[in-house]
N, C-alpha and C positions, 0 to 999 in steps of 0.2 A: 582156528581161522584168525590170519593177522588181523593188527589194529586197521590197517588200510583197506582192507577188504571190508572189516565191520563198516569204517567210516563211510564206506563208499555205497555199502547197501543202506544203511541208515540214510545217506541220501536221497536213495533212490526212494526211499518208504515215503519218505518227507516228501516230493516230489510227485508220487503216485497221489497221495491223499489231498496233497493241495489240489490235482487237479482233478480228482472225483468232485471235492467240493466247487469248484467252476463247474463242474458239468451238473452237479445237482443245480445248481444257480441258476442256469443257463435254462436245463429244464423247465425247473418249475417255472419262468418268465415265458418260455413257451407255451403252460398251460394256464398260464394269466391272459396272455394276449392273442391266443388265437381260438380259445374254448370260453372261460370264463366273463371277460368283459366284454366283449361283443354282444353277449348274450346278457347283460346288465346281470351277472352275479359276481360277489366277490368272497375275497378269501378273509379270514378272521386276522385278528393280532392288528402288530404294525402296519404290514401290508394292507391289510381292510381300511385302516385309517386313512394312510395313503393314497388307496385306490378312489376312497370318497374324498377327498381334499382335492385330487385331481380332477376328479370327475366336475364339483362345484366350484372351483377357481381356474380350471384349464390350467394348471399348471404340470411339466412332466411328471411324470409316476415315476421314472427311475431316478431323479432325483429328491425327490420327497422321500421316496423309501430310505435311502443315504443317508440324508441330514436325520428322521425321525427317530433312524436304528441307532444313531450314537450314542445318544444317552445309556443303549442299553449293552453297548459295544462297549462301554467304559465298566458299568455295571458287571457284565462278563469278567473283564480285564483284572478287577478290585476282588469278586465273591470266585472264580473258577480258576483263572491263572491267564497268563501270557499267551500259552499257544492257543488254548479256546480262543481266545482275542484277536489273534491273528486270523486263524484260521476264519472267524466268523466276519472280519472285513472280508476277505478274499469271497466269501459265500454272497452277502450282503451287497459287493459290487458286482459279482457278477449277476446277481437279479436284477441290480438297476442297470449293467448294461446292455445285459438280456433284454430288458421291456424297451430301452431304447431303441434297441437291433428290430426288435420283431414288432413292432408297434404297428406298423403296414402290412405286416404279414397278414392274409387272407383269413376269418377265420375257417375251421376245419369241421364245425357243427354248428349249425343254427336253427332256432325256433325247437328243437325237441327238450323242452326242461327236461324230464331224466334224464338222456344220453348226454346234455350238458351238465349237470350236478356229477353225474358217474363218472365218466371221461376228464372232465376237469379235475374232479377230488382225485381221482389216479394218477395224472400225470404230475399237479400240484404236490402230492402226495411221496410220489416216487423221488421227487427232485429235492422237495426238504429234507425227506428219510435219508437220501444218498448222503448228503452234507453232514447229517448229524452223524450219522454212522463213521463218518471219515473224521470228526473230530470238531466241527464248525455249526454254524444255525445262521439261516437268511430271513431269521425273524426274531425282534428283542423281545418279544411278549412272557416268551417261557421263563428267559432268566428273571424277569421280574415278577412272574409266578415263583420261582425256586427262592428267591431271596425273599417274598414275603410269607411264604410258607414257616421260615426260620422265624419269621417273628409273632405270628399268628396263629392260632390252635387249627388249622385248616393243613387239608392236603394240595399238594401243587398240583393235582388234576381238577379239584374242587376250585383253585383259585384261576387257573386257566380259562377254566367256563364261567366262572363269575364275570373274569376281565372282559371276557369275548363278547359276553351279553350287554356289553355298554358298546363295544363295536359293532354291532348288530344292530341295534340302536341307531346310531350315528347311520350305518349303512340306507336302514329304511328309508332314513329324509334325504338318500339320493336315488335310489333305487326300487323306491316304494315298498310295502310290506310283503308282497311276492318277491321281491329281488332278496329281501333280508332272510326271508325263508330259504330260498335257494341256494344263498350264501350257506348259511348254517346247515346245510344238507350236504354242501360241497365239503364245506371244512370237517363236518363228523368223518366225510369218508375218506379226506385227505389225510385224516389225525391216525384211522386205522390203517390204512397204506403206511404211512410213517415208523409206525409201531412195526409193520412187517417187515420194511427194509432195516429197521434199526434192529431188532432182533436176528433175522434172519430166516432163511424159507424152512431151515429141519424143523423148527419146532422144537428141540431137545426137551425132554421132560426128568425130572427127578423121583423116582421111586425110593421112598422110605416105607420097610416092612415088618412088621412087628410078628413073629411067628413061633409056634413052638417046633417049628421044621426047618430051623434056619439051615442047617448041612443042606437037605434035601432041595431044600429050595434054591439055596444056591449052585449047586450041580444040574438042577432041570431048568435053570435060566440060562445057565452056561452050553447046554446041550440041545436045546429047543429052541434057544434064541442067540445064541451065539455071544452073548454077550457076559463081560465080568460082572464081579457087585462085591460087597466091601463089609465088614461087620464091624459091629463096635459094640461095646454093652450099654444097654440103657436099663434103667429101674424104675420101677412103677411107682408113683409119688404116693397112693395110699395104701397098698400092699405091699410094700418094698420089695415085692418080688424081681428078681434078674431076670432078663431076658437079653436076647441077641439082637439087633437090630441091622439090617440088611439094608445096603442103599446101592441102589444099579440107575445107572445114566443109560437113558435111550433116545433114539428119535421118535418122532410124535406116529411116526408109520407101524411101529413096533407096539405101540401103547394097549391095544386092542389083546394083542397076543398073551403082552405080559399079564394083565390082567386076565385072563383064561388060566394062565401057567398059575399065577396066585389062587385064583379059585381051585385049580384042580386040587393043588398040595393042603390047601389049608385053608377052606371055605370063612373061617374066621380071624383072620390074621385081621391085625389092625395096620392099616395102606393108607399115607398121606400124600398126594403129588403135586410136586412145583412145578412150574414153569423154567426153564433156564434160558438165559439171554445167551450164553456163547460158552460154548468147551473148549480147552487149550491143555494141550499138555498132556500127563499122565497116560493111560492105556486104551483112550476114546476110542476103540475099533471095533469092527464086528468080527468075529471067527468065524470061518465055514460052519454051517450046521449040518452033520452027518446022522 
């Protein structure tokens, strides 16, 4: 492929990523303005703080989201890189503009607290996840948590939870205890949806298998599941015995079938299973099963 075509493809890829981040910001804004905020439910992070201040001081939510996220965009630029900062500016700007444009849009759900938290969390999480999957962010608190995790003996997820605890305490002063609890539930649902969107719906898994029948195991996986596998030597740390470790990547729908195959061939096999965020390149395709 010529340099010109590669350059054009690269520009198209950058444009599509930017478009996806914009779309993610607008979807998140739609979830806030038509589901959560009309029912006195907030979000976590910088967005949650912005919603609280907006309600108390009667200031435009979009303006607050943009201003309060600025320090975190700078933090993202210094700690993660220019590309992430640029896409985050696009995402945050889209969320801010979206809340302004949709501010007077009628609520699509009213009164049903369970439905509000579920639907609002799903819409919000899908929008934020779409932005994150394409290299941007629409809320800065995650960037702060990543930085603090490098300095403190805590995981990023623990710090996000800790920081949001203070956000929901603040939300309780605006929407009351009930509103804070519903906001926390909606945030939890949104975080799960973000994870699904980021990781993809395929849910690929890696199986690492140590068995006394490696050749038969690989052949059976190929014949009955249509998947290839790789070998590598492994040594027992205590016995120093040599084993052949099999690695096989499958999608989540094939997990029970592979477990069945392992049990049929060697029910004493040592198996470890890992979630896989993404699979690229190589020969990750399914052969026909005869």
